[in-house]
matplotlib code that plots the C-alpha trace (Angstrom):
import matplotlib.pyplot as plt

x = [29.1, 26.3, 26.5, 30.2, 29.8, 27.1, 29.4, 32.3, 30.1, 28.7, 32.3, 33.5, 30.5, 31.1, 34.7, 34.0, 31.6, 34.1, 36.8, 34.3, 32.9, 36.4, 37.3, 34.0, 34.5, 38.2, 36.9, 34.8, 32.2, 33.4, 31.2, 32.3, 33.6, 35.6, 37.1, 38.1, 39.7, 41.9, 43.4, 46.6, 46.2, 49.4, 50.3, 53.7, 56.6, 56.6, 59.3, 57.7, 58.5, 59.5, 62.7, 62.9, 60.7, 59.2, 55.6, 54.5, 50.8, 48.9, 46.9, 43.5, 44.5, 45.6, 47.8, 47.5, 50.7, 51.2, 50.1, 46.9, 46.1, 46.1, 43.9, 41.4, 41.6, 41.8, 40.0, 37.5, 36.8, 37.5, 40.1, 42.7, 46.0, 48.5, 51.9, 52.7, 50.3, 52.3, 49.5, 46.1, 45.6, 42.2, 40.4, 40.8, 38.0, 36.2, 37.4, 37.1, 33.5, 31.5, 29.2, 31.1, 34.5, 37.0, 40.7, 43.8, 45.4, 49.3, 51.5, 54.9, 55.5, 59.1, 58.6, 61.5, 62.0, 58.9, 59.8, 57.4, 58.2, 54.7, 52.9, 52.1, 50.9, 48.2, 44.7, 42.7, 39.2, 40.4, 41.8, 38.5, 36.5, 38.9, 38.6, 34.9, 34.7, 37.2, 35.2, 31.9, 33.5, 34.7, 31.2, 30.0, 32.9, 32.3, 28.6, 29.6, 31.8, 29.0, 30.0, 27.9, 28.6, 30.6, 30.0, 32.9, 30.8, 33.8, 36.5, 35.6, 38.7, 40.5, 44.1, 46.8, 50.6, 52.4, 55.8, 57.5, 56.6, 56.5, 53.0, 50.2, 46.6, 43.3, 39.9, 37.2, 33.4, 32.1, 28.7, 28.1, 25.0, 21.9, 23.4, 22.0, 25.3, 28.4, 31.9, 34.9, 38.3, 40.8, 44.4, 47.7, 51.2, 54.3, 57.3, 60.6, 63.9, 63.1, 59.4, 56.4, 54.1, 50.5, 47.7, 44.2, 41.2, 38.4, 35.3, 31.9, 31.3, 29.6, 33.2, 34.9, 34.9, 36.5, 39.0, 40.0, 40.4, 43.0, 45.0, 47.7, 48.3, 48.3, 50.9, 53.3, 53.2, 55.5, 59.2, 61.6, 65.0, 68.2, 69.1, 65.6, 64.1, 63.1, 66.0, 68.4, 68.0, 71.2, 70.9, 72.3, 72.4, 68.9, 66.1, 63.6, 59.9, 58.0, 55.2, 54.9, 52.4, 49.8, 50.1, 49.7, 46.4, 45.2, 45.7, 46.6, 49.6, 47.8, 44.7, 44.9, 44.0, 40.7, 39.9, 39.5, 36.9, 35.0, 34.8, 34.2, 30.5, 29.8, 32.3, 30.2, 27.5, 29.3, 32.7, 32.0, 30.5, 33.6, 35.8, 33.7, 33.9, 34.1, 37.8, 38.0, 36.3, 38.8, 41.7, 40.2, 40.2, 43.6, 45.0, 43.2, 43.8]
y = [0.4, -2.2, -2.9, -3.3, -5.8, -7.7, -7.9, -9.1, -11.8, -13.0, -13.1, -15.2, -17.5, -18.1, -18.6, -21.2, -22.9, -22.9, -24.5, -27.1, -27.9, -28.3, -30.8, -32.6, -32.7, -34.1, -36.8, -39.6, -40.9, -43.9, -46.3, -47.3, -50.5, -48.7, -46.4, -49.4, -51.2, -48.3, -48.3, -50.4, -51.8, -53.0, -55.5, -56.6, -54.4, -50.9, -48.2, -45.0, -41.9, -40.1, -42.1, -42.7, -45.8, -48.8, -49.9, -53.6, -53.7, -55.4, -58.5, -57.6, -54.3, -52.7, -49.7, -47.0, -45.2, -41.3, -40.7, -42.8, -41.6, -38.0, -39.0, -40.4, -37.5, -34.6, -35.7, -38.1, -36.8, -33.1, -32.3, -29.5, -30.4, -31.9, -33.0, -34.5, -37.4, -40.7, -43.2, -44.7, -47.8, -49.3, -52.6, -55.2, -55.4, -52.3, -49.8, -46.1, -45.5, -48.0, -47.1, -49.2, -48.1, -46.1, -45.3, -44.3, -41.3, -41.5, -38.5, -37.4, -33.9, -33.0, -30.7, -31.7, -33.7, -33.5, -33.3, -35.5, -33.9, -32.6, -35.8, -36.8, -33.3, -32.6, -32.2, -33.6, -32.7, -29.2, -29.4, -30.8, -27.8, -25.4, -27.1, -27.2, -23.5, -22.7, -24.8, -23.1, -19.6, -20.6, -21.9, -18.5, -18.1, -21.6, -20.9, -17.6, -19.5, -21.8, -24.9, -26.7, -25.8, -28.5, -29.6, -31.2, -33.8, -35.2, -37.7, -40.8, -42.3, -40.3, -39.0, -41.4, -41.2, -44.4, -43.3, -46.5, -46.7, -42.9, -43.0, -40.5, -41.6, -39.5, -39.6, -37.0, -37.3, -34.6, -33.7, -31.7, -29.6, -31.6, -34.9, -37.9, -39.9, -38.3, -38.4, -40.1, -38.3, -41.0, -39.6, -41.5, -39.8, -41.8, -39.8, -39.9, -38.2, -35.4, -35.4, -37.7, -39.9, -38.9, -41.5, -40.0, -42.3, -41.0, -42.9, -42.6, -43.2, -46.7, -47.8, -46.8, -50.4, -51.6, -48.8, -49.3, -53.1, -52.5, -49.6, -51.9, -53.6, -50.3, -48.8, -52.0, -51.6, -48.6, -48.9, -46.1, -46.8, -46.8, -43.3, -42.0, -43.3, -41.2, -42.6, -41.4, -37.8, -35.9, -32.9, -29.6, -31.0, -32.0, -29.4, -29.4, -29.0, -25.9, -28.2, -30.6, -33.6, -31.2, -29.0, -32.0, -33.0, -29.5, -29.8, -26.3, -27.3, -30.0, -27.9, -29.3, -32.7, -31.5, -31.0, -34.8, -34.8, -32.0, -33.9, -37.3, -36.3, -35.9, -37.8, -41.1, -38.9, -36.6, -38.4, -39.0, -35.6, -33.9, -36.0, -34.8, -31.1, -30.0, -30.0, -27.3, -24.9, -25.5, -25.2, -22.0, -20.4, -21.7, -20.2, -17.0, -16.7]
z = [-78.6, -78.2, -81.9, -81.8, -78.9, -80.8, -83.9, -81.9, -80.2, -83.6, -84.9, -81.9, -82.3, -86.0, -85.5, -82.7, -85.0, -87.8, -85.8, -84.3, -87.7, -89.3, -86.7, -87.0, -90.8, -90.2, -87.6, -88.7, -86.3, -84.4, -82.4, -78.9, -80.2, -82.9, -80.3, -78.1, -81.1, -81.8, -78.4, -77.7, -74.1, -72.6, -69.8, -68.3, -67.3, -68.9, -68.8, -67.8, -69.9, -66.9, -67.0, -63.2, -62.6, -64.1, -63.9, -63.7, -64.7, -61.9, -62.7, -63.8, -65.2, -68.5, -69.4, -71.9, -72.7, -72.6, -76.2, -76.0, -72.5, -73.6, -76.6, -74.1, -71.5, -73.9, -77.1, -75.8, -72.3, -73.0, -70.5, -71.1, -72.4, -69.8, -70.9, -67.4, -68.0, -68.2, -68.6, -67.5, -65.4, -65.8, -65.1, -67.8, -70.3, -69.0, -71.7, -71.5, -72.6, -70.6, -67.6, -65.1, -66.3, -64.1, -64.2, -62.3, -64.0, -63.7, -63.8, -62.3, -60.8, -60.5, -57.5, -55.6, -52.4, -50.1, -46.5, -44.4, -40.9, -40.5, -41.3, -37.7, -36.7, -39.2, -38.0, -40.9, -39.4, -39.2, -42.8, -44.0, -42.5, -44.1, -47.6, -47.3, -46.6, -49.4, -51.8, -50.8, -51.2, -54.8, -55.9, -57.0, -59.5, -60.7, -61.3, -63.0, -65.4, -66.3, -64.1, -61.5, -57.9, -56.2, -52.5, -50.7, -48.7, -46.7, -46.7, -48.7, -47.2, -44.4, -45.2, -44.2, -44.6, -44.9, -43.5, -44.0, -47.9, -48.3, -49.7, -49.0, -49.3, -49.2, -51.0, -51.4, -51.9, -54.1, -55.1, -58.4, -58.5, -57.9, -59.2, -57.2, -57.6, -55.9, -57.5, -56.1, -56.2, -54.8, -54.5, -54.1, -53.9, -54.1, -52.9, -54.5, -54.4, -56.9, -56.9, -56.7, -58.7, -58.6, -59.1, -59.3, -59.5, -61.7, -60.6, -58.9, -55.3, -56.2, -57.4, -54.1, -52.6, -55.9, -56.0, -52.4, -53.0, -55.7, -54.0, -52.6, -55.9, -57.8, -55.2, -55.7, -59.5, -59.5, -58.7, -58.6, -60.2, -58.2, -57.3, -57.6, -54.3, -51.4, -49.4, -52.1, -51.2, -50.8, -48.3, -49.6, -53.1, -54.1, -54.5, -51.6, -52.5, -51.2, -50.2, -47.2, -46.7, -45.3, -48.4, -50.7, -49.1, -49.3, -52.9, -53.8, -55.8, -57.5, -58.5, -62.1, -60.9, -60.1, -63.7, -64.0, -61.3, -63.1, -66.4, -64.7, -64.1, -67.8, -69.9, -70.3, -71.9, -74.0, -74.8, -78.5, -79.0, -77.5, -79.8, -82.7, -82.1, -78.4, -78.2, -81.0, -78.7, -75.9, -78.3, -79.7, -76.2, -75.4, -78.5, -78.0, -74.2]

ax = plt.figure().add_subplot(projection="3d")
ax.plot(x, y, z, "-o")
ax.set_aspect("equal")
plt.show()
């Protein structure tokens, strides 16, 4: 039995190596400048592929479309595939591989109309304690899977619901393992008639002041088209989401967004290595799941 397990392990290792090597052979090594030169940064007014809104790129920012954003997130940074991604907003001239770069990841979740009746009744201190405990309870499984434990330090920016504009804000400060620099997970949710836009900032805590300073401009850049706004909801006709404001802050339905936080601690170091071969390993497991 032990010999069989050893043989299977060797076969798996060789298969992984072969897949990674094939991708490496097919992907020429690119310098940081060459990677940046291959990206088509956009400004101005952009029709989002979700079909329900337009985006006016704020001054001082650039936009990468869906295809190029997925290349950055999946091939360069090593995130799992995610077809819901619509684009990346990032400070102009920073690029995606520099030490001081950070981005807002934009996507749309067609979960339905999110009722905001509970917005004024949420005890965010209690919610924080619950999430911290849940996070601690999940750490043994993370470690078992080979990941660093994550400490939910606290709110980097306390949850706030702007009822007039139908926008939910919150930010978490996270500590990965023994890292000296904590990670920022800044979240914005713009509610619409049939779902919501998700904007997740991938940054370090050092960039918190800069991220916060640009939040208002980022929120103003997305405009729902007529018929898709929150106020256009038709009772007994439109689908109502199973999640309320409190559920969104708890983050259970948006767990996949946490993947960006996990990768954020490592992508500046391993981005090109992942592009050369690491994604082959991920695709291997996805294909053989």
